[in-house]
N, C-alpha and C positions, 0 to 999 in steps of 0.2 A: 700822337700815335696810339691806335686802338689795340689793346692786348684783350683776348679772349682767355678768360681763366676757366670758365665752365660752359661747355657748349649746351647743356641742358639749360642752365640759367639763362644764356643767351637766348635760346629758342623761346623760353617763356617770356622773356622781356620783349623779343620782336614780336610774338604773337600778342602780347598785351598792347604794344604800340600800335599793331595793325588794327587790333579790334578798336582802340581807342580813336585812331585816326579815321577808320571807317565810320564809327558812331558820330564823331565830329563832323565829318563830311556829309554824311546822310542827314543829320539833323539840320546842318546848315542849309540843305536842300529841301528841308522841311518833309522829308519822306524817311524818318528814322526807322531803322530796321529793329524789329522786335527780337529778343534773345530769350532763349529757354535753356534749361539744363536738366539732365538726367543722371542719375547713378547707376551706371551699368552693373556695377557689382551688386547693388541691391536688386536690380531687375532680374539678373541671371540667377541670384540666390532665390528667387521666388518661382523659378520655372523648374518643375519636377524633371523634365527631360534633361536639364542642364546638370541637375544635382546627380541623377542616375549616371550620366556621361562622366562626371568628375569622379564619382565613386568608382567606376569601372576602370578609369584611368589610374586612380590611387592604387587599387588593388593590383592592377598590371605591374605598376612601377615597383610596388613593394615585392612582389613575386620575383621580378627580374633582378631587383637589388639583393635579394636573399640569395638567388642563384649565383650572382657575381661574388657576394661574400663567401659563399661555400667554396667556390673556385679558389679565391685567395687563401682560404684556410688550408686547402689541399697543398697549395704551392708553399705556404709557410711550414707545413709538416715535411714536405720534400726538402726544403732548405735545412730545417733542423736536423733531419736525418742525414743530410749531406755533411752538415758540420760535424755531426758525431762521427760519421764514417771516414771523413776526410784523411785522417791520419793513416788509415789502413788502405787507402786507395792509391792505384797507380796514377799517373798523370793522365793516361788515356781515359781511365775510368772517371777521374775528376772532370775532365773536359766534357765527357758524355753526359754526366750528372748536371753539370752547369749548364750545358746546352738544353737539356731537358727542362730544367727550371726556367730558363730564359724563354724558351719557345711556349711554355704554359703561361707565363706572365704575358707574352705578347698575345696569346690567344684571348686571355681574359680582358686585356685592355682593347682589343678589337671588338669583342662581343660587347664591352661597355660602350664603345664608341658607336656600334651598330644599333644598340638599343636606346641610348640616351644621347647620342651626338646630335649635332645640329639638324641634320636631315634623317635622324634615326627613326626607328620603329615607334617610340613613344610620340615623337612629333606628328608622324603620319597618322597614328591613331587618334591622336588629339584633332588633327585636321578632319578626319573621318567623322568623329562623334560630336565635336564641340563647334566646328566652324558653321554648319548648317543652322545651329541654334543661334549662334552669333549673327548670322546674316539675316535670320528672321527678325532678330531684335533690331537690327540696323533698319531694315525695311519698315518696321513698325514706327521706329523713331522719325524716319523720313515721312511717312504717312501722317503722323500726329503733327510734325512741323508744317508740313504743307497745309493741312486742315486748319492749324491754328495761325496761319500766316506769319510764321516765324522765319526771320532771316537767318539765324544761326541757332544750333543746338550744341551746347558744350556738356562735356562728360566730367562730373566732379569727382568721380573715383579715380584714385591714382593721380597722375599728373593731368593737368587740365588740357583737354584736346577738343577740337571741333569735330563733332560727328556728322554734322549736316550744315551746308552752307548753301543758300540760294544763289545761283550763278549771277543773278543780277546785281549782286553786291560785290563780285569780284573786281577789284581795281588793279590787278596785276598788269594788264596792258597800259592803264593810265600811268602806272609808276615807271614802265618801261618808257613810255612816251616822254614822261617828265625827265627821266634821266638821259634821253636822247638815244636810246637803243631801238627805237620803233617809232614809225611815223603814223 
């Protein structure tokens, strides 16, 4: 029985096996694929437009974070004032002040989600500023790989990933045939 402890490790193992099997298969056919690698962190770090975009994103992020922190400070003041006045307030007044604090907390959490959430404004701004540069780099990697007759280009920054693969080395259908899922 196979137990998967860590999917990231498993993906790396599978990727390594696929590359090893592909290399073995290709070398057995005497048409070994050539590999190359790049460091996209290094490449992006050398591009002034990327640095400028990253700087703009950092400034925007800091500004929005300060705005949110200011709102939380205001909520904290409201809460402390409520605690100090609670003994003097009627039940209706207490409920009103509690609801005011709860509503302000909700507003700040919504703002935080709007700015920093999965599809928030910061993500959209990153897509607007950084994605065109990343696409330009990817297209350059592809062009260099094709010019150098490389079968695969790996990225050594962060986790190992394949940035470019020549489709003639794709053995997915062969594996499916071997497994009996495709004829």
